[in-house]
C-alpha positions as CSV (number, residue, x, y, z in Angstrom):
1,M,20.2,-8.4,-15.1
2,T,22.0,-10.2,-12.4
3,T,21.3,-10.8,-8.4
4,D,24.5,-8.5,-7.8
5,E,23.4,-5.6,-10.4
6,L,20.3,-5.8,-8.4
7,K,21.7,-5.0,-5.5
8,Q,24.0,-2.2,-6.8
9,A,21.2,-0.3,-8.6
10,S,18.9,2.1,-6.7
11,P,15.4,0.4,-6.0
12,R,13.8,2.3,-8.4
13,R,15.8,1.5,-11.5
14,G,16.0,-2.0,-10.5
15,F,12.3,-1.8,-10.3
16,L,12.0,-0.5,-14.2
17,G,14.4,-2.7,-15.1
18,T,12.7,-5.9,-14.1
19,L,9.4,-4.7,-14.7
20,A,8.8,-6.4,-18.2
21,T,10.6,-9.5,-17.6
22,G,8.9,-10.2,-14.4
23,A,5.7,-9.9,-15.7
24,A,6.5,-12.0,-18.6
25,A,8.2,-14.9,-16.5
26,L,5.1,-14.9,-14.2
27,G,2.5,-14.5,-17.1
28,L,-0.7,-12.4,-17.5
29,A,-2.9,-14.7,-15.3
30,A,-0.3,-14.2,-12.1
31,I,-1.1,-10.1,-12.2
32,A,-4.8,-10.4,-13.1
33,S,-5.8,-13.1,-10.3
34,P,-5.3,-11.7,-7.0
35,F,-7.9,-8.7,-6.8
36,Q,-10.3,-10.8,-4.7
37,L,-12.2,-8.8,-1.9
38,N,-13.0,-9.7,1.7
39,A,-16.4,-11.1,2.1
40,Q,-17.6,-7.8,3.9
41,D,-16.1,-5.8,1.1
42,K,-18.2,-7.8,-1.7
43,K,-21.0,-5.4,-3.0
44,E,-22.2,-3.4,-6.2
45,P,-20.4,-0.8,-7.6
46,E,-22.0,2.8,-7.4
47,K,-23.2,4.0,-10.6
48,K,-21.8,7.3,-10.3
49,T,-18.2,8.0,-8.8
50,G,-18.5,10.6,-5.6
51,G,-18.3,14.1,-6.2
52,V,-17.6,13.9,-10.1
53,G,-20.6,12.4,-11.2
54,M,-18.7,10.1,-13.9
55,P,-20.5,6.8,-14.7
56,M,-18.9,3.8,-12.9
57,K,-19.2,0.8,-15.2
58,S,-16.4,-1.5,-14.3
59,S,-17.2,-4.7,-12.1
60,H,-13.8,-5.4,-11.2
61,P,-13.0,-6.0,-7.5
62,A,-10.6,-3.4,-7.2
63,D,-12.9,-0.7,-8.6
64,I,-15.7,-2.2,-6.4
65,W,-13.7,-1.6,-3.3
66,F,-13.2,2.1,-4.4
67,S,-17.1,2.2,-4.4
68,K,-16.7,2.6,-0.5
69,L,-14.8,5.7,-0.7
70,G,-17.2,8.4,0.8
71,G,-16.8,11.7,2.5
72,T,-16.7,15.4,1.2
73,H,-13.0,16.1,2.2
74,R,-11.4,13.3,0.1
75,I,-7.6,12.9,-0.3
76,V,-5.4,10.3,-1.6
77,F,-1.7,9.8,-0.5
78,D,1.1,8.3,-2.7
79,A,3.5,6.2,-1.2
80,T,6.5,5.0,-3.4
81,Q,8.8,4.5,-1.0
82,P,9.0,3.7,3.0
83,H,10.0,7.5,3.9
84,E,10.1,6.6,7.7
85,L,6.8,7.2,8.8
86,M,5.2,9.6,6.4
87,P,2.8,7.3,4.6
88,F,1.1,7.0,8.0
89,A,2.0,10.1,9.5
90,W,0.4,12.1,6.8
91,P,-3.2,10.8,7.0
92,K,-3.5,11.2,10.7
93,V,-2.7,14.6,10.5
94,F,-5.1,15.2,7.5
95,M,-7.8,13.5,10.0
96,L,-6.7,15.4,13.3
97,T,-6.6,18.7,11.7
98,N,-10.1,18.2,9.8
99,A,-11.5,17.5,13.2
100,A,-9.8,20.5,14.3
101,T,-11.8,22.5,12.0
102,G,-15.0,20.7,12.3
103,S,-15.0,18.0,10.3
104,T,-15.8,14.5,11.4
105,E,-14.3,11.2,10.3
106,K,-17.5,10.2,8.5
107,E,-16.8,13.8,6.3
108,C,-13.1,12.7,5.3
109,G,-12.5,9.9,2.4
110,V,-8.7,9.0,2.8
111,V,-6.9,6.4,0.7
112,V,-3.4,5.4,1.0
113,V,-1.6,3.8,-2.0
114,L,1.1,1.5,-1.3
115,R,3.2,1.1,-4.4
116,H,6.9,0.5,-5.4
117,A,9.1,0.0,-2.4
118,A,6.4,0.9,0.0
119,I,4.7,-2.1,-0.9
120,C,6.6,-3.8,2.1
121,Y,4.0,-2.4,4.3
122,A,1.4,-4.2,3.0
123,L,2.7,-7.7,4.3
124,D,2.9,-9.3,7.6
125,S,6.3,-9.5,9.4
126,N,6.9,-13.1,8.8
127,L,7.5,-12.1,5.3
128,W,9.7,-9.2,6.2
129,S,12.0,-11.9,8.2
130,K,12.2,-14.5,5.5
131,Y,12.7,-12.3,2.7
132,K,14.7,-9.4,4.6
133,L,12.0,-6.8,3.1
134,G,13.7,-4.1,5.2
135,E,17.1,-4.5,3.2
136,L,15.4,-5.1,0.0
137,M,13.0,-1.8,0.4
138,K,15.2,0.2,2.6
139,A,12.9,0.5,5.2
140,E,14.2,1.2,8.7
141,D,12.6,-0.3,12.0
142,P,12.1,3.2,13.8
143,A,13.1,1.7,17.2
144,T,16.5,0.1,16.1
145,K,17.2,2.8,13.0
146,M,18.5,-0.7,11.1
147,A,16.8,-2.5,8.3
148,S,13.4,-3.8,9.9
149,T,12.8,-7.5,10.1
150,R,9.3,-6.8,11.1
151,N,6.3,-4.5,9.8
152,P,6.6,-1.7,12.4
153,F,3.1,-0.2,11.2
154,W,1.3,-3.3,12.0
155,K,-0.4,-3.4,15.2
156,P,2.3,-1.1,16.7
157,G,2.7,-0.5,20.8
158,K,0.6,2.4,22.6
159,D,3.9,4.3,22.7
160,D,5.7,3.1,19.4
161,F,5.4,6.8,17.8
162,K,5.8,9.9,19.4
163,I,5.7,13.6,17.9
164,P,7.5,16.1,20.0
165,G,4.9,18.5,21.1
166,V,2.1,16.2,20.8
167,G,3.0,13.0,22.4
168,P,2.1,9.6,21.3
169,V,0.3,9.2,18.2
170,E,-1.5,6.0,16.7
171,I,-0.4,5.7,13.4
172,G,-0.1,1.9,12.8
173,I,-2.4,0.5,9.7
174,N,-4.7,-1.2,11.8
175,Q,-5.2,1.9,14.2
176,L,-5.8,4.3,10.8
177,Q,-8.1,1.6,9.4
178,E,-10.4,2.1,12.2
179,H,-10.4,5.3,11.6
180,G,-11.8,4.6,8.0
181,V,-8.7,5.2,6.2
182,M,-8.3,3.0,3.3
183,F,-5.2,1.0,2.1
184,C,-4.2,-0.8,-1.2
185,V,-1.3,-2.0,-2.6
186,C,0.1,-2.2,-6.0
187,D,0.3,-5.7,-7.4
188,M,2.6,-5.1,-10.4
189,A,5.2,-3.9,-7.8
190,M,4.6,-7.2,-5.6
191,T,5.4,-9.2,-9.1
192,V,8.5,-7.2,-9.5
193,F,9.8,-7.3,-6.1
194,S,8.8,-11.0,-5.3
195,A,10.4,-12.1,-8.4
196,I,13.6,-10.1,-7.3
197,A,13.5,-11.8,-3.8
198,A,12.9,-15.1,-5.2
199,D,16.0,-14.8,-7.3
200,Q,18.1,-13.6,-4.2
201,S,16.9,-16.8,-2.2
202,K,17.1,-19.3,-5.4
203,M,13.2,-19.9,-4.9
204,D,10.5,-19.9,-7.4
205,A,8.9,-16.5,-8.5
206,A,5.6,-17.7,-8.9
207,E,5.5,-19.4,-5.3
208,V,7.2,-16.5,-3.5
209,K,4.5,-14.0,-5.3
210,K,1.9,-16.4,-4.1
211,E,3.1,-16.5,-0.7
212,W,3.2,-12.6,-0.4
213,L,-0.3,-12.4,-1.8
214,A,-1.5,-14.8,1.2
215,G,0.4,-12.2,3.2
216,V,-1.7,-9.4,2.6
217,L,-2.7,-7.8,5.8
218,P,-6.3,-7.7,6.6
219,G,-8.3,-4.8,4.8
220,I,-5.4,-3.7,2.4
221,Q,-7.0,-4.3,-1.2
222,V,-4.7,-5.4,-3.8
223,V,-4.9,-3.5,-7.0
224,P,-3.6,-3.9,-10.6
225,S,-1.2,-1.2,-9.8
226,G,-0.5,1.7,-7.6
227,V,-0.5,4.5,-10.6
228,W,-3.8,2.7,-11.7
229,A,-5.0,3.5,-7.7
230,V,-3.9,6.9,-8.0
231,G,-5.8,7.5,-11.0
232,R,-9.1,5.8,-9.7
233,A,-9.1,8.0,-6.6
234,Q,-8.5,11.0,-8.4
235,E,-11.6,10.2,-10.6
236,R,-13.5,9.7,-7.3
237,G,-12.7,13.2,-6.2
238,C,-9.7,12.9,-4.1
239,K,-7.0,15.4,-4.0
240,Y,-3.6,14.2,-4.6
241,C,-0.8,14.1,-1.9
242,F,2.7,12.6,-2.2
243,A,3.4,10.6,1.1
244,G,7.2,11.6,1.5
């Protein structure tokens, strides 16, 4: 598939059409390597998954990351596309309405899976500008309503997001993280989309993928795939919610 064909196809078809070739071009090692944890996240996995009592035998870093999931009221938000502000508004609504019904933040376990075209939100603004991620992923800047050249949900301004009848709301990734919301990003999607970006920029795909991994925002865990993460979250008792 040529670059022109990729531009004409929908993001979903372009993703699926280049999935196999992108993985083959970079090799299995490129897919398997980036799942390191932050130092503070390194701890032994729980022997059982919370809430469902299934044995937890994997020592994979992404599985260990899931062992941090706590709370009684557990939910996973599946973000496959930018979908304006929905991948971040829904976790905030979940937390606010649980608080309104008497459940504290510690009683809530919230996971947001950034996969397919929503992976752009896991990357720093320098990558948005350099690789025109707003155009590639069809992600608008809430302020300009144009293809974004920055990550608008990383450290936003105090009044960047307002809801009629509610007022300003804190739905930045860093703000949600402070309230215990866990974010992860699909490595398979980063493999494919970074290869597409590399082709458009006439760059080496492996080097672009390496740069993207280095640009993953603090506290966001790289997982083998988004669908893997959705499955793991549900195994740990999370109810599913489409973030669109």
